[in-house]
C-alpha positions in Angstrom: 0.0 0.0 0.0 1.3 3.4 -0.9 1.5 5.7 2.2 1.0 9.4 1.7 1.3 10.8 5.2 2.7 8.1 7.6 4.1 10.9 9.8 0.7 12.7 10.1 -0.6 13.4 13.6 -4.0 14.7 14.5 -2.6 18.0 15.6 -0.3 18.5 12.5 -1.0 21.1 9.9 -2.1 20.2 6.4 -1.4 22.3 3.3 -3.9 21.9 0.4 -2.8 22.3 -3.3 -4.4 25.7 -3.4 -2.2 26.9 -0.6 -4.9 27.0 2.2 -3.5 25.7 5.5 -5.6 23.5 7.8 -4.4 23.7 11.4 -5.1 20.1 12.2 -6.5 16.9 10.7 -10.2 17.3 11.8 -13.1 18.3 9.5 -16.7 18.7 10.7 -18.8 16.7 8.4 -21.6 18.5 6.4 -24.5 17.7 8.7 -28.2 18.2 8.0 -29.6 20.2 10.9 -32.7 21.9 9.6 -32.0 25.1 11.5 -32.0 27.7 8.8 -34.9 29.9 8.0 -37.4 28.8 5.3 -36.0 31.4 2.9 -32.6 29.8 3.2 -31.0 32.5 5.3 -28.8 31.5 8.1 -30.3 31.4 11.6 -28.7 32.2 14.9 -29.0 28.6 16.0 -27.2 27.3 12.9 -24.5 29.9 13.3 -24.0 29.0 17.0 -23.8 25.3 16.3 -21.1 25.7 13.6 -19.1 28.4 15.4 -19.1 26.2 18.6 -17.4 23.5 16.5 -14.7 26.0 15.4 -14.2 26.9 19.1 -13.8 23.1 19.7 -10.8 23.1 17.3 -12.2 21.6 14.1 -9.5 22.7 11.6 -12.2 22.8 8.9 -15.8 23.5 9.4 -18.2 22.6 6.6 -21.8 23.8 6.4 -24.7 21.5 5.9 -25.8 20.8 2.3 -26.5 24.4 1.1 -29.1 24.7 -1.7 -27.8 26.1 -5.0 -31.2 26.2 -6.7 -34.6 26.4 -5.0 -36.2 23.5 -7.0 -33.6 21.1 -5.3 -34.8 21.7 -1.8 -34.9 18.5 0.3 -36.0 19.5 3.8 -37.4 22.2 5.8 -34.8 24.6 7.3 -32.3 23.9 4.6 -29.5 26.5 4.2 -29.5 28.4 1.0 -26.8 29.9 -1.2 -29.0 30.4 -4.3 -29.6 34.1 -3.8 -27.4 37.2 -3.0 -29.8 37.6 -0.1 -28.1 34.8 1.7 -24.7 36.5 1.6 -25.1 38.7 4.7 -25.7 35.7 7.1 -23.0 33.6 5.4 -20.5 36.4 5.6 -21.1 36.7 9.4 -20.6 32.9 9.8 -17.4 32.9 7.7 -16.0 35.7 9.7 -16.7 33.9 13.0 -15.1 30.7 11.8 -12.0 32.5 10.6 -11.7 34.3 14.0 -11.5 30.8 15.6 -8.8 29.7 13.2 -10.9 27.2 11.2 -11.1 26.9 7.5 -14.6 27.5 6.3 -16.3 25.5 3.5 -19.8 25.5 2.1 -21.2 22.3 0.7 -23.0 22.9 -2.6 -26.2 20.8 -3.0 -29.1 20.0 -5.2 -31.5 17.2 -4.3 -32.6 16.3 -7.8 -35.2 13.5 -7.6 -34.8 13.4 -3.8 -36.0 17.0 -3.4 -39.4 17.5 -1.7 -41.9 18.9 -4.2 -44.1 20.4 -1.5 -41.1 22.6 -0.4 -39.6 23.2 -3.8 -42.9 24.2 -5.3 -42.6 22.0 -8.4 -42.1 18.5 -9.5 -38.7 17.0 -8.7 -36.2 16.8 -11.5 -33.7 14.1 -12.4 -31.3 13.2 -15.2 -34.0 10.9 -16.5 -37.7 10.3 -15.6 -37.9 8.4 -12.3 -41.4 7.0 -11.5 -40.4 5.8 -8.0 -39.5 9.4 -7.0 -42.2 11.1 -9.2 -39.4 13.0 -10.9 -39.3 14.3 -14.5 -36.3 14.3 -16.8 -34.3 17.6 -17.0 -34.1 19.3 -20.4 -30.6 20.1 -21.8 -31.2 23.7 -21.0 -32.1 22.9 -17.4 -28.9 20.8 -16.9 -26.8 23.8 -18.1 -28.7 26.2 -15.9 -28.2 23.9 -12.9 -24.4 23.8 -13.7 -24.4 27.6 -13.7 -26.3 27.7 -10.4 -23.6 25.6 -8.8 -20.9 27.9 -10.1 -22.8 31.1 -9.0 -23.2 29.6 -5.5 -19.5 29.1 -5.3 -18.9 32.7 -6.2 -21.3 33.7 -3.5 -19.4 31.6 -1.0 -16.2 33.3 -2.0 -17.8 36.7 -1.8 -19.1 35.8 1.7 -15.5 35.2 2.8 -15.5 31.4 2.8 -12.3 29.6 2.1 -13.9 27.2 -0.3 -16.7 24.9 -1.3 -17.4 21.2 -1.7 -19.5 19.9 -4.5 -21.9 17.3 -3.1 -21.7 14.3 -5.5 -22.7 11.7 -3.0 -25.7 10.0 -1.3 -27.9 9.9 -4.4 -28.5 13.6 -4.8 -28.5 15.3 -8.2 -24.8 15.1 -9.2 -24.7 11.5 -8.0 -27.8 10.8 -10.0 -26.0 12.0 -13.1 -22.9 9.8 -12.2 -25.1 6.7 -11.8 -25.8 4.5 -14.8 -29.0 3.4 -12.9 -30.6 6.9 -12.7 -29.0 8.5 -15.7 -30.5 7.1 -18.9 -29.9 10.2 -21.0 -28.9 9.9 -24.6 -27.3 13.4 -25.0 -23.8 14.5 -24.0 -24.7 14.1 -20.3 -25.6 10.4 -20.5 -24.2 7.1 -21.6 -20.6 6.3 -20.7 -18.8 7.5 -17.6 -17.2 10.4 -19.4 -20.6 11.7 -20.3 -22.3 10.9 -17.0 -19.5 12.8 -15.2 -19.6 15.8 -17.6 -21.9 17.8 -15.3 -19.5 17.4 -12.3 -16.4 18.4 -14.3 -18.2 21.4 -15.9 -19.1 22.5 -12.4 -15.6 22.0 -11.1 -14.0 23.8 -14.1 -16.4 26.6 -13.8 -15.8 27.1 -10.1 -12.1 27.1 -10.5 -12.3 29.6 -13.4 -14.6 31.9 -11.4 -13.1 31.6 -8.0 -9.4 31.3 -8.7 -6.5 29.0 -8.0 -6.3 29.9 -4.3 -9.9 28.8 -3.6 -10.4 25.5 -1.7 -12.4 23.0 -3.8 -13.4 19.5 -2.8 -15.8 16.8 -4.1 -17.8 14.4 -2.0 -18.5 11.0 -3.5 -20.1 7.7 -2.4 -18.1 4.6 -3.5 -21.1 2.3 -3.3 -24.9 2.4 -2.8 -27.1 5.0 -4.5 -26.4 3.4 -7.9 -22.7 3.8 -7.6 -20.1 1.2 -8.6 -16.8 1.1 -6.8 -14.8 0.6 -10.0 -16.3 3.6 -11.6 -15.9 5.8 -8.5 -12.2 4.9 -8.4 -11.9 5.7 -12.1 -13.6 9.0 -11.5 -11.2 9.8 -8.6 -8.3 9.1 -10.9 -9.6 11.5 -13.5 -10.2 14.2 -10.8 -6.6 13.8 -9.6 -5.2 13.9 -13.1 -7.1 17.1 -14.0 -5.6 18.8 -11.0 -8.6 21.1 -10.4 -9.6 19.9 -6.9 -7.9 20.1 -3.6 -9.5 17.2 -1.8 -11.6 14.1 -2.2 -14.2 13.5 0.5 -15.2 9.8 0.4 -18.3 8.8 2.4 -17.7 5.3 3.5 -20.4 4.9 6.2 -17.9 2.8 8.1 -14.2 3.5 7.6 -13.3 -0.1 8.4 -15.8 -2.0 6.3 -15.1 -4.2 3.3 -16.7 -3.4 -0.1 -20.1 -4.8 -0.7 -19.9 -8.1 -2.5 -16.1 -8.0 -2.3 -14.2 -11.3 -2.9 -10.8 -9.8 -2.0 -10.0 -11.3 1.4 -9.5 -8.6 4.1 -9.2 -5.6 1.7 -11.0 -2.7 3.2 -13.1 -0.2 1.1 -10.7 2.4 2.5 -7.7 0.6 1.0 -9.0 1.3 -2.5 -8.5 5.0 -2.0 -5.4 5.1 0.1 -3.6 3.0 -2.5 -4.2 5.6 -5.2 -1.5 8.0 -6.4 -3.3 11.2 -5.5 -0.6 13.5 -6.8 -1.0 15.9 -3.8 -4.8 15.9 -3.8 -5.8 15.3 -0.2 -8.1 12.5 1.0 -10.6 12.6 3.8 -13.1 9.8 4.8 -16.1 9.6 7.0 -17.8 6.8 8.8 -18.0 5.7 12.4 -15.0 7.6 13.7 -16.0 7.6 17.3 -12.7 8.2 19.2 -8.9 8.7 19.1 -8.3 5.1 18.2 -10.2 5.4 14.9 -8.7 8.8 14.2 -5.1 7.5 14.5 -5.9 4.3 12.6 -7.4 6.2 9.7 -4.5 8.7 9.5 -2.0 5.8 9.8 -3.7 4.1 6.8 -2.7 7.1 4.6 -5.8 9.3 4.9 -4.9 13.0 5.1 -7.6 14.2 7.4 -10.7 12.8 9.1 -14.3 13.8 8.6 -16.3 13.6 11.8 -20.1 13.5 12.0 -21.8 11.9 15.0 -18.9 12.5 17.3 -19.0 16.2 16.3 -22.6 16.4 17.3 -21.9 14.8 20.6 -18.8 16.8 21.4 -18.2 20.3 20.0 -14.6 19.9 21.1 -14.0 16.4 19.8 -10.7 17.4 18.1 -9.4 19.0 21.3 -10.4 15.9 23.3 -8.6 13.5 20.9 -5.5 15.7 20.6 -5.3 15.9 24.4 -6.1 12.2 25.0 -5.5 9.7 22.1 -7.6 7.2 24.0 -10.7 9.4 24.1 -14.0 7.7 23.2 -17.2 9.6 22.2 -20.0 9.3 24.7 -22.5 6.5 24.2 -25.9 7.2 22.8 -28.8 7.8 23.5 -28.2 11.1 25.2 -30.6 13.6 26.7 -32.0 16.6 24.9 -30.5 18.8 27.5 -27.1 17.3 26.7 -27.5 18.2 23.1 -28.5 21.7 24.0 -25.4 22.1 26.0 -23.4 21.0 22.9 -24.9 23.8 20.8 -27.8 22.1 19.1 -31.0 24.2 18.6 -34.5 22.8 19.0 -35.0 22.0 15.3 -31.7 20.1 15.2 -32.7 18.1 18.3 -36.0 17.3 16.8 -34.3 16.1 13.7 -31.9 13.9 15.7 -34.9 12.3 17.4 -35.7 10.7 14.0 -32.5 8.7 14.3 -33.3 5.6 16.3 -31.5 5.4 19.6 -29.8 8.8 19.4 -31.9 10.9 21.8 -33.4 9.6 25.0 -37.2 9.2 25.0 
């Protein structure tokens, strides 16, 4: 296995290809929290939740999935970045994160067929008609418009003072729907082989890089399996992303950093190994999935990952990085936890209500 950072420690700095410096190896995962206002503007609760994580020493704080186009809205209280009216709140957040020494990144998102028509105000859209999700196929003009909305959202993020953006190409949302041969049955230049199915993603990336400059932090989140994705194709896609040299990091959502690939016949080879073995040519790698304490953090970094993405443990401990850097044996608290505990960790009432949907997370 090729090792990229065998000397990496959780508290060591990381320099991205664009030149941005991350003070340690901890990123807050982009977490749905349903705390924004219905017009997409940032709320005080959401700002507090994110700023508290910066105070807890997350080296990079990423927003939840921020909506680039209103017809892609997936849930109530979703953060927006589809209008200049969102900039004021975002600028305030970016400033607070910077003052705490954290890099700030907006995750750019469109739900596609997974959007909620009652919220979005129109029928859901998809690369191709999808009866199961009651979604219609996008016209060629609509695909190009959506591409431009992603790029415009990145420009708003930069104008708001954020260090960068991440394009959400995972978890079965719109970009992933284009990448998947299952959901993308188009016969134009955005459908067919992998080159065509990934065209939207690369046009978004190229457009962001051109509009925001070489010093703007740019990442892509991908799912290596599930949601109609095939591991071999995702690996090929990562290789192309690396070769083109337009992105600073790959964010691979594994669900469990120590699982084996679904249906794998390779004895003992972890899903993680497929990505740490790649020659990434300086592009940084982060992974997410069941990182619950210092043991997992060190094991992932030792495997050749550049920085860890923390979700559940970041909800339970605003200062998870600080705790792990102080005590390598630290373990995240067990769930379920009380609502009052979550309030003390900076979650607002809408976020707590959302977490109550996750079985066994919040005490009855």
